[in-house]
N, C-alpha and C positions, 0 to 999 in steps of 0.2 A: 174331417178336414174339408173345407170348402175350396174346390179347385175350379170354380166357374170362371174365374178371371186368370187362371194360370197361363203362363206363357207356353205356347204350343211346342211339343217335342219335334226336334228336327235332326237328332243324331242318336247314336247308339250308346251314349255315355250314361244312360239311365242307371246302370249298375253301380256307378260311382256315387250316387246320391241317396239321400234318405228317401224312403217311399213317398211318392206324391210330389217330389220336387222336379218338375220338368225342366228341359234344358234347351238352349239355343247354341248351335255350333257356329261361331263367328269366323271360322277360318276355312271351312270346307273340308277339314280333316278330322277324322274321328278315331277314337281308340275304344277298346272294349274288354276290360277285365275289372272285376269288382274290387273296391277298396273298402276296408272295414275300419271305421273310426275307433281309435283307442284313446283312453285318457292320456293327456299330455301333462306338462307341468308349466307353471306360471313363470312369467318374467320375474327375475329377482331372486329366484331360488338357486342355491349353489353359489360358488365363488366366481363371480364375473371377472375378478381381477386376473384370473388365469387365462382369460380369453383375449388374444391380441387384437381382435377386431374392435374398431371404435364405432360409436353410434353414427349412423348416416345423417349428415346435416340435411336441412331442407333443400330440395332440388329445384332450381330455378327453371322457368320456362325456357330460357336460353340454353341451359344444359340439356334439357329434354329434347329441344329442337335440334341441337347439334348431334346428339346420339341418333335421333330419328333420321336425319339426313345421311349420316354415315352408314346406318343400316340399310337405308333405301338404296344408296349407291352400291352397297355390297350385293344386293339382289341382281344388279345388272353387270357386275364385274366378277367373273369367276375367281380371279386371284384373290380379290378382297373377301369374297364369300368364303373361300377356303381358309383364309386367315381367321375369320370369325369362327368358323366351324371347328377349327383346330383347338379352340380354348376349352378348358375343363374346370370344374369346381367341385368341391366336396360339399354335400348337403349336411354340414355339421351343425347340429341344432344350437349349441352354445354361441357360435359365431354369428349365426343368423339372428338369434334373439337379441344379441348385443347390438348388431347393426341396426335393428329396427326399434331399439329401446327408446331412441330419441323421439320417434314418431308417436309411439304409444304414450310417452310422457307428455308430449304437447297436447294430446287429446285427453290427458288425465285418465287413461284407461288401462294402465299396466295390470291391475288385478283381474281384468276381464279378458285379457288376450291369452289364449292357450296355444302353445306350440307342441306339435307331435310329428316330428320329422324323422323318418328312417334314414340312416346314414347310407349314402351312395355317391358315386361319382357321375356327374351329369355333363353333357356336352354343351357347356355355356360358361362364360367367364363369371367369376364371383361378382364382379362389379355390375354386370348386366343383371344377374340374378337378384342382387340387392335392390336395384332400381325397379325391376318388375314386381318383386314382393312388396316394396314400399308403395307402389302405385295401387296395387290390389288391396293391400291392407288399409291404406288411407281411404279408399272408397268405402270399404267395409265399416271403418270407424265413423266416417262422416254420415253414413246413411243407416246407422243402426241406433238403437236406443242407448242412452248413456250408461245404464247399468247392465246391459245385455252382454252375452259372451260372444267373442269372435274367435274362431279356430283356424289356425294355419297348420295344415296337415300335408305330409308328403309320404308317398308310398311307392315302392318298386312294383310295377305292373307289367309283367312280361319283359319286353325289351325296352320299356319306357319308364319314366319316373313321373308320377302324377302328383301335382300340387293342387290342393283345394284351399281356398280362403272363403270361409263361410261366416255369415253374420245372421243375427236374429232380428233383423230390422223390418222396415216397411215392406220390402219386396217390391216387385214391379208387375203391373198388369200389362196386357198386350199393348195398350195405348202408350204407356210409359216406355216400354221396350222399343216401340217404333221410333221414339225420340232418341233413344240411346244407340240403337243398332248402327246408324250411319257413322258414329264415332269409332266403331270397330273396323271400319274399312280403311285400308291403306290408301292414302292420297298423296299425290305429288304434283304440285306442292301443297302443303297444308293451307286450307282456306280460312280457317278461324282457329281460335285458341281453345274453344270448348272441346272436350273429349280427347285432348292430346295424350293424356296418360293412357287411356284405353287403346288408342291407336298405336302408341309406343309399345305397349305390352303385346299386342297382336304381331307387330313387326319383329320384336325380339323373338317371339315364338317361331315365326315363319322362317327367319334367317337361320335358326338352329334346328330346322326340320321338325318343329313342334306344332302345337295346336292350342288355341284359346277357345274356351266354351264358357258361356254364362247361363246359369239356371236360376229361376226366381219364381216365387209364389207370393202373391199379395198377402200381406199380414204375417208372413212367416219368415221371410228373409231371402237372401241371395247367396249363391255360391259361384265363385269364379274358379274355373279349372284350367290348368295349363299342363300339358304333357311334353316332356323332352326326352330325346333318346339317351339311353345310358351309355357310358363309355365302355 
């Protein structure tokens, strides 16, 4: 494995990744228990008609901006922050698969997306979780090869729940990362529309006492990791 252009390590999340996949912590918060990948199952297997959740429609910039502004306001308003942090959702794989099935269909990638989510209750609303996963999965689908696999994995790690969205795409070298990194900074107000999805994901994590980390190796792919507290 050639790691000459690998993104430099800056956190202790190394144990969550495949060997040789270095990481960048974009939130200043780190966790540290190993997560082991296990085979998941593909979208479309099982009886989806039994799952009440509907596919998430495309999310407009206006909707993302409205949520971003609301979350940003919550950081400075204790009562509003408590309201956000009181929300809970179950990481129930059939509902999450179905919610994201519209996105994978639009990319014509349903057979290539693997879900492997451990059931747990997480301190975040299901609506916010769907938006966060939609943004991370959309990036993975957009920047990976058409026939390559994308894995959405979730595991209980100590007192937290670790979500990893991994692709087998182009990956990022240090120069590319320097272009992406500013978009993971919370800004008020937003100055441009590029990178809104990544900023929104970081803000969702921060409001819910979580952390966002990105790891990438050129030519091998990228993994986005988010950890949330368990209920």
